[in-house]
C-alpha positions as CSV (number, residue, x, y, z in Angstrom):
1,X,166.3,181.3,-1.2
2,X,162.9,182.9,-1.6
3,X,162.1,183.9,-5.2
4,X,160.3,187.2,-6.0
5,X,158.0,187.8,-9.0
6,X,159.4,188.1,-12.5
7,X,156.3,188.0,-14.8
8,X,152.9,186.6,-15.6
9,X,151.7,185.4,-19.0
10,X,148.4,186.6,-20.2
11,X,147.5,184.3,-23.1
12,X,145.0,185.6,-25.6
13,X,143.5,184.7,-29.0
14,X,143.5,188.3,-30.3
15,X,146.8,190.0,-29.4
16,X,146.0,193.3,-31.0
17,X,142.6,193.6,-29.2
18,X,144.2,192.7,-25.8
19,X,146.9,195.3,-26.3
20,X,144.2,197.9,-27.1
21,X,142.4,196.9,-23.9
22,X,145.6,197.4,-21.8
23,X,146.2,200.8,-23.4
24,X,142.6,201.9,-22.8
25,X,143.0,200.8,-19.2
26,X,145.9,203.3,-18.8
27,X,148.9,201.0,-19.2
28,X,151.9,201.7,-21.4
29,X,152.5,198.7,-23.6
30,X,155.8,197.9,-25.3
31,X,156.4,196.9,-28.9
32,X,155.5,193.6,-30.5
33,X,158.2,190.9,-29.9
34,X,158.5,187.6,-31.8
35,X,159.8,184.2,-30.6
36,X,161.4,181.6,-32.9
37,X,158.8,179.0,-31.8
38,X,155.9,181.1,-33.0
39,X,154.6,183.0,-30.0
40,X,154.4,186.9,-30.2
41,X,154.1,189.2,-27.2
42,X,153.9,192.7,-25.9
43,X,155.3,193.6,-22.4
44,X,153.6,195.8,-19.8
45,X,156.5,196.6,-17.4
46,X,156.6,197.7,-13.8
47,X,159.7,197.8,-11.4
48,X,160.9,194.2,-11.4
49,X,157.8,192.7,-12.8
50,X,156.0,192.6,-16.1
51,X,152.8,191.2,-17.8
52,X,153.6,189.3,-21.0
53,X,150.5,189.6,-23.2
54,X,151.0,186.7,-25.6
55,X,149.4,184.8,-28.5
56,X,150.5,182.0,-30.8
57,X,150.8,183.9,-34.0
58,X,152.7,181.2,-36.0
59,X,151.5,177.8,-34.9
60,X,153.4,176.0,-37.6
61,X,156.6,176.8,-35.6
62,X,155.4,174.9,-32.6
63,X,157.6,171.9,-33.3
64,X,160.5,170.1,-31.5
65,X,161.6,170.1,-27.9
66,X,162.6,173.0,-25.6
67,X,160.5,176.1,-25.4
68,X,158.2,175.2,-28.2
69,X,157.0,172.2,-26.3
70,X,157.0,173.5,-22.7
71,X,156.1,177.1,-23.3
72,X,154.5,177.5,-26.8
73,X,152.2,174.4,-26.8
74,X,150.8,174.9,-23.3
75,X,150.0,178.5,-24.2
76,X,148.3,177.4,-27.4
77,X,146.3,174.9,-25.4
78,X,145.5,177.5,-22.7
79,X,144.1,179.9,-25.4
80,X,142.0,177.1,-26.8
81,X,140.4,176.7,-23.3
82,X,139.8,180.5,-23.2
83,X,141.8,183.7,-22.7
84,X,143.4,184.4,-19.4
85,X,146.5,184.1,-17.2
86,X,148.4,180.9,-18.1
87,X,151.8,181.0,-16.4
88,X,153.6,182.5,-13.4
89,X,157.3,183.0,-13.6
90,X,159.5,184.0,-10.6
91,X,162.9,185.6,-10.6
92,X,166.0,183.5,-10.6
93,X,169.3,184.8,-9.5
94,X,171.0,181.4,-10.1
95,X,169.2,179.3,-12.6
96,X,171.4,176.2,-12.1
97,X,170.8,176.3,-8.3
98,X,167.1,176.7,-8.8
99,X,167.0,173.7,-11.1
100,X,168.9,171.7,-8.5
101,X,166.4,172.8,-5.9
102,X,163.4,171.8,-8.1
103,X,165.1,168.4,-8.7
104,X,165.5,167.8,-5.0
105,X,161.9,168.7,-4.3
106,X,160.6,166.6,-7.2
107,X,158.9,169.5,-9.1
108,X,161.4,170.1,-11.9
109,X,159.8,169.9,-15.4
110,X,162.7,171.0,-17.7
111,X,166.4,171.5,-18.1
112,X,167.7,175.0,-18.2
113,X,166.3,176.6,-21.4
114,X,168.1,179.7,-22.7
115,X,166.9,182.1,-25.4
116,X,167.5,185.6,-26.6
117,X,165.6,188.1,-28.7
118,X,165.9,191.6,-30.1
119,X,164.5,194.5,-28.0
120,X,163.8,198.1,-28.9
121,X,165.2,200.9,-26.6
122,X,163.2,204.1,-25.9
123,X,165.4,206.0,-28.3
124,X,164.5,203.6,-31.2
125,X,167.7,201.7,-31.2
126,X,167.8,197.9,-30.8
127,X,169.6,195.6,-28.5
128,X,169.5,191.9,-27.4
129,X,168.0,190.6,-24.2
130,X,168.6,187.1,-23.0
131,X,166.8,184.8,-20.5
132,X,167.2,181.3,-19.1
133,X,164.2,179.4,-17.8
134,X,163.5,176.3,-15.7
135,X,160.0,175.1,-15.5
136,X,158.3,173.5,-12.4
137,X,155.3,171.2,-12.3
138,X,152.4,171.1,-9.9
139,X,151.1,167.7,-10.8
140,X,147.7,168.7,-9.4
141,X,147.5,171.7,-11.7
142,X,148.2,170.5,-15.3
143,X,146.7,173.6,-16.9
144,X,148.8,176.1,-15.1
145,X,152.5,176.9,-16.0
146,X,155.2,177.7,-13.4
147,X,158.8,178.6,-14.1
148,X,161.7,180.7,-12.9
149,X,163.5,183.1,-15.2
150,X,167.0,184.6,-15.0
151,X,167.8,187.6,-17.1
152,X,171.2,187.9,-18.7
153,X,171.0,191.6,-19.8
154,X,168.7,193.1,-17.3
155,X,170.0,196.7,-17.8
156,X,168.7,196.5,-21.4
157,X,165.3,195.1,-20.4
158,X,164.2,197.0,-17.3
159,X,163.7,200.7,-18.1
160,X,161.9,203.3,-15.9
161,X,160.6,205.0,-19.1
162,X,158.5,201.9,-19.8
163,X,157.2,201.8,-16.2
164,X,155.2,205.0,-16.2
165,X,151.5,204.3,-16.6
166,X,148.7,206.8,-17.0
167,X,146.6,204.9,-14.5
168,X,149.2,205.3,-11.8
169,X,149.9,201.6,-11.2
170,X,153.3,201.4,-9.5
171,X,153.6,197.7,-9.1
172,X,151.8,194.5,-8.2
173,X,150.8,193.4,-4.7
174,X,149.8,189.8,-5.6
175,X,149.0,187.1,-8.1
176,X,145.8,185.2,-7.1
177,X,145.2,181.5,-7.9
178,X,142.0,179.7,-7.2
179,X,141.7,176.0,-6.3
180,X,139.0,173.8,-4.8
181,X,141.4,172.9,-2.0
182,X,144.2,175.5,-1.6
183,X,146.0,173.4,1.1
184,X,146.5,170.6,-1.5
185,X,149.1,173.0,-3.1
186,X,150.8,174.0,0.1
187,X,154.0,171.9,-0.5
188,X,154.3,172.9,-4.1
189,X,153.9,176.5,-3.3
190,X,156.8,176.3,-0.7
191,X,159.1,174.5,-3.1
192,X,158.3,176.8,-6.0
193,X,158.6,180.1,-4.2
194,X,161.3,179.1,-1.8
195,X,159.3,180.7,1.0
196,X,159.4,178.3,4.0
197,X,156.8,179.9,6.2
198,X,153.5,180.3,4.4
199,X,150.7,182.4,5.7
200,X,147.4,180.4,6.2
201,X,144.1,182.0,6.9
202,X,140.4,181.2,6.4
203,X,140.8,182.8,2.9
204,X,143.6,180.5,1.8
205,X,147.3,180.1,1.6
206,X,149.8,182.9,0.8
207,X,153.6,182.9,0.1
208,X,155.0,186.3,0.8
209,X,157.9,186.5,-1.7
210,X,160.6,189.3,-1.8
211,X,158.5,190.9,-4.6
212,X,154.8,190.2,-4.4
213,X,152.5,187.6,-2.8
214,X,151.3,184.4,-4.3
215,X,147.8,183.7,-3.0
216,X,145.8,180.5,-3.4
217,X,142.1,180.7,-2.4
218,X,138.8,178.9,-3.0
219,X,136.4,180.2,-5.6
220,X,134.0,181.4,-2.9
221,X,136.7,183.4,-1.2
222,X,137.7,184.9,-4.5
223,X,134.1,186.1,-5.0
224,X,134.0,187.4,-1.4
225,X,137.2,189.4,-1.9
226,X,136.7,190.7,-5.4
227,X,133.0,190.5,-6.3
228,X,133.4,188.2,-9.3
229,X,133.2,184.4,-9.7
230,X,136.1,182.8,-11.4
231,X,135.6,180.1,-14.0
232,X,137.2,176.8,-12.9
233,X,137.8,173.6,-14.7
234,X,138.5,171.4,-11.6
235,X,142.1,170.9,-12.6
236,X,143.9,172.2,-9.5
237,X,145.1,175.8,-9.0
238,X,144.6,178.3,-11.8
239,X,145.8,181.9,-12.2
240,X,142.8,184.2,-12.0
241,X,143.7,187.6,-10.6
242,X,146.4,190.3,-10.4
243,X,146.3,192.9,-7.6
244,X,147.8,196.2,-8.7
245,X,149.1,198.9,-6.3
246,X,147.8,202.4,-7.1
247,X,147.7,205.7,-5.1
248,X,144.3,206.8,-6.4
249,X,141.6,204.3,-7.2
250,X,139.2,207.1,-8.2
251,X,141.7,208.3,-10.9
252,X,141.9,204.7,-12.2
253,X,138.1,204.5,-12.4
254,X,138.0,207.7,-14.5
255,X,140.6,206.3,-16.9
256,X,138.6,203.0,-17.3
257,X,135.4,205.0,-18.0
258,X,137.2,207.0,-20.6
259,X,138.5,203.8,-22.1
260,X,134.9,202.3,-22.1
261,X,136.0,199.5,-19.7
262,X,133.4,198.3,-17.3
263,X,134.5,197.9,-13.6
264,X,132.9,197.7,-10.2
265,X,133.9,198.6,-6.6
266,X,134.2,195.9,-4.0
267,X,135.7,196.3,-0.4
268,X,137.5,199.4,-1.4
269,X,139.0,197.9,-4.5
270,X,138.3,198.6,-8.2
271,X,137.7,195.4,-10.2
272,X,137.8,194.8,-13.9
273,X,136.1,191.4,-14.4
274,X,137.3,188.7,-16.7
275,X,134.6,189.4,-19.3
276,X,136.3,192.8,-19.9
277,X,139.9,191.8,-19.2
278,X,140.3,188.9,-21.7
279,X,139.7,186.2,-19.1
280,X,141.7,187.8,-16.3
281,X,140.5,189.7,-13.2
282,X,142.4,193.0,-12.7
283,X,142.2,194.4,-9.2
284,X,143.3,198.0,-8.4
285,X,143.9,198.8,-4.7
286,X,145.7,201.5,-2.7
287,X,149.4,200.8,-2.0
288,X,148.7,200.1,1.7
289,X,146.0,197.5,1.0
290,X,146.6,194.0,2.3
C-alpha cells in the first residue's frame, strides 16, 4: 500500500536560532519537546505533515540500542556534517505490516520502535502522544535516514490551530532528494514508498504518494529547477529541498523581507537558499504548481 508523507527532520546545531528563522519566515512553531535519548525538537505542523526541527541537546544520553542508536546518533552525525534535512518519514497505518514489507524487500533497518512523550494542547493543558517507527535503509545513501511512523494518539497531535501560518503555507507538494544517479535509487524508492509506478523524466524519478511527492534528481537539475546548487558528499541520495504550497508567492516574499530573510525568484517559485535556511532549500510555489 502506498505511504504518504508524515514528517521530515531538519537537524541543526542551534535549535533556538533555527526556530527563530522559521518564525521570521512566517511559520507557527510549536513548543520545545524533549526525548529520553537526548534530542530536543520543535514541530512546524501542516495537515497530515510536519517539519521536526531538531538538535542533540543532551549528547550524554545517546547510549544503548533503539532510538538512541538509529535516530539520535545519525542526527548527531548529520549535524556534525552540517545543518540540513536528515531524515524522511512516511505515514504508517499498520507498522507491523510495513516492517514485514521492508523485510521482504531487504530494506528493513530496525524492529518496531515505540515511544511516547508529553505534548501541550492549545489551551495550555498537557497530554501524551505516542508513535511507533520502523527504519528502512538505502545502502547507497548511508547519510540519509528513512522510516515509517504510526501515530497512536493522532487526535492529540494533529490540530488545525497549529496549522495556520502567517505566510499562507497550506501544505507540502514534495520532498526533493539529490543524487549523482537518481535511477540507482529507483528500486529503494518503490519499496520505501509502496508506490509501484514511479514517474521518470529527464529531471529525475518521482514517487507520487497519497500525500506529497518524493523526487530524486541530479544536482544540475536541482539548480535548473530552483536556482541554487546543493552541496553533495557523493554518498547517494540526500534530502535537499522542500516544496511548499501557497496561494500568494508575493505575500510570502513580503513576510521574508520583513523577517530579514534573503530569497530569490526562479521559474515562478520563491526560493530560500540553504545559506539562509540552515542547510535546507525552502521552495514556495502556488498550489497548482507541478
